[in-house]
C-alpha positions in Angstrom: 130.1 153.6 156.5 128.7 153.0 160.0 124.9 153.2 160.0 122.9 153.4 163.2 119.4 152.0 162.3 116.6 152.9 164.7 113.0 151.8 164.7 110.1 151.3 167.1 108.4 148.4 165.2 107.6 145.1 166.8 105.0 143.6 164.4 105.9 140.7 162.1 104.3 142.0 158.9 105.2 144.1 155.9 107.0 146.6 158.3 109.3 143.9 159.4 110.0 142.8 155.8 111.0 146.4 155.0 113.3 146.7 158.0 115.0 143.3 157.5 115.5 143.8 153.8 117.0 147.3 154.1 119.4 146.2 156.8 120.4 143.2 154.7 120.9 145.3 151.6 123.0 147.9 153.4 125.2 145.2 154.8 125.5 143.6 151.3 127.0 146.8 150.1 129.7 146.5 152.8 128.4 148.9 155.4 128.2 148.2 159.1 124.7 148.5 160.5 123.9 148.7 164.3 120.2 148.2 165.1 118.5 149.8 168.0 114.9 148.7 168.6 112.4 148.0 171.3 112.8 144.9 173.4 111.6 141.9 171.3 112.3 143.9 168.1 116.1 143.8 168.1 117.9 142.1 165.4 117.5 138.4 165.7 114.1 138.7 167.3 112.5 141.0 164.8 108.8 141.2 164.9 108.1 139.9 168.4 104.5 139.7 169.6 102.7 143.0 169.9 99.7 141.8 171.9 100.9 143.5 175.1 101.0 146.9 173.2 97.4 146.4 172.0 96.3 145.4 175.5 97.9 148.5 177.0 96.3 150.7 174.3 92.9 149.2 175.0 93.3 149.5 178.8 94.5 153.1 179.1 92.8 156.4 178.3 93.8 157.4 174.8 95.4 160.7 175.9 97.5 158.9 178.5 98.7 156.3 176.0 99.7 159.0 173.6 101.7 160.8 176.3 103.4 157.4 177.1 104.3 157.2 173.4 106.0 160.6 173.5 107.7 159.7 176.8 109.2 156.6 175.1 111.2 159.0 173.0 113.4 159.6 176.1 113.9 155.9 176.6 114.7 155.4 173.0 117.0 158.4 173.0 119.1 157.0 175.9 119.5 153.7 174.1 120.3 155.4 170.9 122.8 157.7 172.5 124.5 154.8 174.3 124.8 152.9 171.0 126.1 156.0 169.2 128.8 156.6 171.8 130.0 153.1 171.4 129.5 152.7 167.6 130.4 156.2 166.5 128.0 156.1 163.4 128.4 158.2 160.3 124.6 158.5 159.9 121.3 157.7 161.7 118.7 155.9 159.7 115.3 156.0 161.5 112.0 154.5 160.6 109.4 157.2 161.5 106.7 156.5 164.0 104.3 158.9 165.7 105.7 160.7 168.8 109.1 159.2 168.2 111.7 161.9 168.4 114.8 160.0 169.4 116.6 160.4 166.1 116.1 164.2 166.0 117.2 164.5 169.6 120.4 162.6 168.9 121.1 164.6 165.7 120.8 167.9 167.6 123.0 166.6 170.5 125.7 164.9 168.5 125.4 166.5 165.1 125.0 163.1 163.4 123.2 163.3 160.0 119.6 161.8 160.1 117.7 160.1 157.3 114.1 159.6 158.2 112.1 156.9 156.3 108.4 157.7 156.3 105.8 155.1 155.3 102.6 156.9 156.3 101.3 160.3 157.5 100.5 158.9 160.9 98.7 162.0 162.3 96.3 161.7 159.4 96.1 157.9 159.5 95.5 157.6 163.2 93.0 160.5 163.2 90.8 158.4 160.8 91.4 154.9 162.3 92.1 153.2 165.6 89.7 155.4 167.5 91.4 158.7 166.5 93.9 160.9 168.4 93.1 162.6 171.7 96.2 164.9 171.6 96.0 165.8 167.9 97.8 169.2 168.3 100.7 167.5 170.2 100.8 164.7 167.5 101.0 167.3 164.8 103.8 169.1 166.6 105.7 165.8 167.1 105.3 164.8 163.4 106.5 168.2 162.2 109.4 168.2 164.6 110.5 164.8 163.3 110.1 165.6 159.6 111.6 169.1 159.7 114.5 168.0 161.9 115.9 165.3 159.5 118.6 166.0 156.9 116.5 164.0 154.4 113.0 162.7 154.6 112.4 159.5 152.6 108.6 159.0 151.8 107.7 155.9 149.9 105.6 157.8 147.3 105.3 161.3 145.9 101.8 161.5 147.2 103.2 160.9 150.7 105.9 163.5 150.0 103.1 166.1 149.7 102.2 165.4 153.3 105.8 166.0 154.3 106.0 169.2 152.2 102.9 170.5 153.9 104.9 170.8 157.2 107.4 173.1 155.5 110.2 170.6 154.7 112.0 171.9 151.6 111.7 170.0 148.4 115.5 169.5 148.3 115.3 167.4 151.5 112.4 165.2 150.3 113.6 162.1 148.4 111.0 159.5 147.4 112.2 155.9 147.8 109.4 153.3 147.1 109.3 149.9 148.5 111.4 147.3 146.7 112.0 143.6 146.2 114.7 141.1 147.0 115.2 139.6 143.6 117.2 136.7 144.9 114.3 135.7 147.2 111.9 135.5 144.3 114.4 134.1 141.7 113.9 130.5 142.9 110.1 130.6 142.4 108.8 127.8 140.2 107.4 128.3 136.7 103.6 129.1 136.7 102.4 125.7 135.6 104.6 123.9 138.0 103.4 126.2 140.8 99.8 125.5 139.9 100.3 121.8 139.8 102.0 121.7 143.2 99.1 123.5 144.7 96.2 121.6 143.1 95.4 124.4 140.7 96.4 122.8 137.3 94.2 124.0 134.5 92.8 126.9 136.5 92.9 130.6 135.6 94.2 131.8 139.0 93.2 135.3 140.3 95.6 135.9 143.2 95.9 138.3 146.1 98.5 138.3 148.9 98.4 139.9 152.3 96.0 140.8 155.0 92.6 141.1 153.3 90.3 143.8 154.7 86.7 144.9 153.8 88.0 147.9 151.8 90.0 145.7 149.5 86.7 144.8 147.7 87.4 141.1 147.3 83.6 140.5 147.7 83.2 142.1 144.3 85.6 139.6 142.8 83.7 136.7 144.3 80.3 138.1 143.1 81.8 138.5 139.6 83.1 135.0 139.6 79.5 133.7 140.2 78.2 135.5 137.1 77.7 133.6 133.9 80.2 135.8 132.0 83.0 134.8 134.3 85.2 131.8 133.1 84.2 128.6 134.8 87.8 127.7 135.4 88.6 131.0 137.2 89.9 130.4 140.8 90.4 133.0 143.4 93.5 132.4 145.6 94.0 134.6 148.7 97.5 134.0 150.1 97.1 135.2 153.7 94.3 135.9 156.1 92.3 138.8 157.4 89.2 140.0 159.3 86.8 139.4 156.4 87.9 135.9 155.7 84.8 134.3 157.2 82.5 136.6 155.5 84.1 136.0 152.1 84.0 132.3 152.5 80.4 132.5 153.5 79.6 134.6 150.5 81.3 132.1 148.2 79.2 129.3 149.8 76.0 131.3 149.3 76.8 131.8 145.6 77.7 128.2 145.1 81.4 128.8 144.2 83.1 127.8 147.5 85.2 125.3 145.6 86.6 128.1 143.5 87.9 130.2 146.3 90.9 129.3 148.5 92.4 131.0 151.5 95.8 129.7 152.4 95.8 131.4 155.8 99.1 132.9 157.0 102.1 131.4 155.2 105.8 131.7 155.9 107.5 134.5 154.1 109.7 131.9 152.2 106.6 130.3 150.8 105.1 133.5 149.3 107.1 133.4 145.9 105.8 129.9 145.1 102.2 130.9 145.8 102.5 134.1 143.7 104.1 132.2 140.9 100.8 130.3 140.5 98.9 133.6 139.7 97.7 134.4 136.2 96.2 137.7 137.3 97.5 139.5 140.4 95.0 141.6 142.2 95.7 145.0 143.8 92.0 145.9 144.0 92.3 148.9 146.3 95.1 150.8 148.0 95.7 153.4 150.7 96.2 156.6 148.8 99.8 157.3 149.9 101.1 153.7 150.2 103.8 151.8 148.2 102.4 148.3 148.5 104.9 145.5 149.0 102.6 143.0 147.3 102.7 145.1 144.2 106.5 144.7 144.0 106.2 141.0 144.4 103.7 140.8 141.6 105.9 142.8 139.3 109.1 140.8 140.2 107.4 137.5 139.2 106.0 139.0 136.0 102.3 138.9 136.7 99.5 140.6 134.9 98.5 143.2 137.5 95.0 144.6 137.9 95.0 147.8 140.0 93.1 151.1 140.5 94.3 154.2 138.7 95.4 156.1 141.8 98.2 158.7 141.8 100.4 156.7 144.1 100.2 153.5 142.0 100.7 155.5 138.8 104.1 156.4 140.1 105.1 152.8 139.4 102.4 151.5 137.1 101.5 152.4 133.5 98.2 151.3 132.0 98.7 148.8 129.3 102.4 148.4 129.9 102.9 146.7 133.3 99.3 146.7 134.6 95.7 147.1 133.6 94.3 150.0 135.5 90.7 150.8 136.2 88.8 153.8 137.6 88.1 153.0 141.2 85.1 155.4 141.2 83.7 154.0 138.0 81.1 151.6 139.4 81.9 148.3 137.9 85.3 149.3 136.5 87.2 146.6 138.3 84.8 143.9 137.1 85.1 145.1 133.5 88.8 145.2 133.7 88.9 141.7 135.3 86.7 140.3 132.6 88.9 141.8 129.9 92.1 140.3 131.4 90.5 136.9 131.8 89.4 136.8 128.2 92.7 138.1 126.7 95.7 135.8 127.1 97.8 138.0 124.9 97.2 141.0 127.0 98.1 139.0 130.2 101.4 138.0 128.5 102.2 141.6 127.5 101.5 143.0 130.9 103.5 140.2 132.5 106.6 141.1 130.4 106.2 144.7 131.2 105.8 144.0 134.9 109.1 142.1 135.1 110.9 144.7 133.0 109.7 147.5 135.2 111.7 146.1 138.2 114.8 146.6 136.2 113.8 149.9 134.5 112.8 151.6 137.8 115.3 149.7 140.0 112.6 148.7 142.4 114.9 146.6 144.6 116.1 146.8 148.1 119.7 146.9 146.9 118.8 149.9 144.8 117.2 151.5 147.8 120.3 150.9 149.9 122.5 152.6 147.3 120.2 155.6 147.3 120.3 155.8 151.1 124.1 155.7 151.1 124.3 158.4 148.5 122.0 160.6 150.6 124.1 159.8 153.7 127.2 161.0 151.9 125.4 164.1 150.7 124.3 164.9 154.3 128.0 165.3 155.0 130.2 164.4 158.0 129.4 165.2 161.5 
């Protein structure tokens, strides 16, 4: 099959991981994939710097910036149409972005089936964050146009699927495909004790978190709990990544006298992540966006970690309390701290959850290869041009 893969992503983060892994998995199945992306985001230069985008967003009136986003659809359409004329694809696979209508435009013009991957309800998300939306009615029109115009819409959770359904997309055209894992990438991770020894954490009970830590993650609660007498003295918090609250968290640890028990690695190369996660005894997913499918969660499961996470509907699509995670009520006051204390004190529970975590990857086929097979099946179901 010939797959024309289109996206408007230039950031080198979890978005780029998703893009790269899906392309690689589709090719591994023997399909030919042609990538169309912004300058600096084409294959081979995935995740170019996005500083110029942020500078432009900050410099321009918000309404003008949003109109430029919509206008970019015409630029993207021309590039996509040129690629389609040369490549003659069987299907278009597009990663949804707000005001991006190039895939729908090409589908209508050329009759090529369109699969639309959706990772967030961006009208909702941008209305709440990044200063909001000035042209909200236009944004809602564009979002609805993109979602309703696709042959299949592929949200990453059922919760997100409800947002899609609210625009009138039929249930039969909504197929949930959560984020996955590249098992081969994590297969070479060292054993936990070796991983700890290599990182100066031998003998520690490692509480781990990966990614870009923000205030809403609640890691300050973990640090405050670690300073309490009830917390194990050998507990060590390892944050693999960076984030805007790093300085505040490090300052809090110093004030509480536990700075030596908290480590930030800073940004690490993607290839180093498996080794760091391998050193975790307890993997923390302390908070989550309500419609997300966290990549870090798949990494925790793949490496067989005892996962601590809130009992939210989107996470419960993958996690089962007492089987592959210990879940807590995020609105229950000190629910996270109580669950964390329980996990720290019960080695047998950590072992049971770790086994369930690893098994769930196989049971639910939470892999990029599995996702690629689902995409190909949907492309075939969408039919020929």
